[in-house]
N, C-alpha and C positions, 0 to 999 in steps of 0.2 A: 688109544682109546683109553681111560684111567675112571679106576673106581675109587671114590672114599667113603672110609667106613664098611665094616662089613657085618652082614644082618641090621641093615639102618632102615630097612624099607616102613618098620611100623613105627618110625619117627615122624612120616609125611610128609617129608622132604623139609621137616625145620630148621634144622640144624644148617641149612644151604642155601645162598642165593644163588645163581645162577646169572650170570655179568653177561652172558654173550648169547647172539640168537644162533637157532641151526644156520648150518651152512654159512656163518659170516668169518667173512677174513680177518686174522689176526694176524698180532704182531708176536715176536718172541716175550716180548716185554709185558703185553697185555695179560691180566688178571681173567681166567673162565668163570673162575668159580668164587666167593666167599665161605667159607665154614665156620662154624663155630664148633672147634674140636671139644673144647670144655662140656658142652652141650651133650655131645657124644658121649663122652666118659662118662659124665653125669647120669646118665641114663643107661650105663653098664653096657654099652657098645666098644663094640672094638674098631679103633680111630684110624685102623692101617690104609694108607694109600698105594693102590697097585697100578701101575704102569704095563698095557698091554701094547706092543709094538706090532700092528696086523698085517705091515706090506713089507717084510722083511728086504727086498729089491731096493727100496729106496734107503735104505741105513746102509751106509758103510762101515762105522764105528760108534760103538757106544760105551762112553764109562761113566761110572756111579759111584760117587762118594761110598767109601765102608766106615760109614759114622752116622749117627744122628744130627741131622742140620736143623739150624734154627729159620724162622720166617727170615726171607730176603737172600741166605746163603745158597749159593748153585748145590742143586745136588746131583748133577749129572751130566754129559753132557751128548747129542747125536750129532754123529756127522755124517750129512745126507750125500748120496752119490749126484 
């Protein structure tokens, strides 16, 4: 599960474009959503992205970059059981 932006409900979804359907099978290289982070910041909202893993039994190991990453860079890796 992921959350993009904090306290952004009042933006009514405007900075977000969902690229997949619910229950759609996706690959690791397929984008899920396009986000206009500049718009979020311009509206004085927090552009933080939160990723929550809700089924711990499926995860063997998680590594996360301890730095800011740019678009297209790997921010972490999940090894599944």
